[in-house]
C-alpha positions in Angstrom: 15.6 -12.0 -21.4 13.7 -11.6 -18.1 10.6 -9.5 -18.4 8.2 -8.8 -15.6 4.8 -7.1 -15.9 3.5 -5.4 -12.8 -0.1 -4.6 -12.4 -3.5 -5.8 -11.3 -5.0 -8.9 -12.9 -8.5 -7.6 -13.6 -7.3 -4.2 -15.1 -8.4 -3.7 -18.7 -5.1 -2.1 -19.7 -3.3 -5.1 -18.2 -5.5 -7.4 -20.2 -4.6 -5.6 -23.4 -0.9 -5.6 -22.6 -0.9 -9.3 -21.7 -2.8 -10.1 -24.9 -0.2 -8.2 -26.9 2.7 -10.0 -25.2 1.1 -13.4 -25.8 0.3 -12.6 -29.5 3.9 -11.5 -30.1 5.4 -14.5 -28.3 7.1 -12.4 -25.6 7.6 -14.5 -22.4 7.1 -12.6 -19.2 6.3 -13.1 -15.5 3.2 -11.3 -14.0 3.3 -9.7 -10.6 -0.1 -8.6 -9.2 0.8 -5.8 -6.9 -2.7 -5.7 -5.5 -2.2 -9.2 -4.0 1.6 -9.4 -3.9 2.4 -5.7 -3.1 5.3 -3.7 -4.3 8.4 -2.9 -2.2 9.6 0.6 -1.6 13.0 0.0 -3.2 11.4 -1.1 -6.5 9.0 1.8 -6.5 11.9 4.2 -5.8 13.9 2.7 -8.7 10.9 3.1 -11.0 10.4 6.7 -9.9 14.1 7.4 -10.6 13.7 6.1 -14.1 10.3 7.3 -15.1 9.5 9.9 -12.6 6.9 9.7 -9.8 4.6 12.0 -11.9 4.4 9.3 -14.6 3.9 6.4 -12.1 1.1 8.0 -10.0 -2.3 7.2 -11.6 -4.3 10.4 -10.9 -7.1 9.3 -13.3 -8.0 6.1 -11.4 -10.9 5.7 -9.0 -8.6 5.1 -6.0 -6.9 8.4 -6.4 -10.1 10.3 -7.1 -11.7 8.9 -3.9 -8.9 10.3 -1.7 -9.8 13.2 0.6 -8.8 16.6 -0.9 -6.0 17.0 1.6 -4.3 13.8 0.3 -4.6 14.9 -3.3 -3.1 18.3 -2.7 0.5 19.2 -2.5 1.8 15.9 -3.8 5.6 15.6 -4.0 7.8 12.6 -4.6 7.6 11.5 -0.9 3.9 11.8 -0.6 3.3 10.1 -4.0 5.5 7.2 -2.9 3.6 6.8 0.4 0.3 6.8 -1.4 1.4 4.3 -4.0 2.9 2.0 -1.4 -0.2 2.2 0.8 -2.5 1.6 -2.2 -0.8 0.0 -5.2 -3.9 0.6 -7.3 -2.6 4.2 -7.6 0.4 3.0 -9.6 -0.2 3.4 -13.3 -0.5 0.1 -15.1 1.2 -1.8 -16.4 4.8 -1.3 -15.3 6.9 -3.5 -17.5 10.5 -4.2 -16.4 12.7 -5.5 -19.2 16.5 -5.6 -19.6 17.4 -2.0 -20.4 14.6 -0.2 -18.7 10.9 0.0 -17.8 7.8 1.0 -19.7 4.9 2.6 -17.8 1.4 2.2 -19.4 0.6 0.3 -22.5 1.4 1.6 -26.0 1.8 -1.2 -28.6 4.4 0.8 -30.5 6.5 1.3 -27.4 6.3 -2.4 -26.5 7.2 -3.3 -30.1 10.2 -1.0 -30.1 11.5 -2.2 -26.8 10.8 -5.9 -27.0 10.7 -7.1 -30.6 
């Protein structure tokens, strides 16, 4: 089973998710989209599965520092452009596993999908 965790290495939520994966013996690859980026096709696929509203991290510092004009009137296209330009605005982690994706870290969701 190929599992890839997407996120930013120094994110606290990523650290918790990685610890959970390691403690449960779940093998995965890690993709740091702050250094490696994320492509538009993958982001579009995630949005199609989870919805752009779930993927856009409105609580993060990067989003909050945006000018008001950039934070207003967000639709799917504008959200995708923001997340591609600044991957820090993608909620973390995004876990791709056979059968779907998980956005964010909830131990019970990880257990249900992966164990």
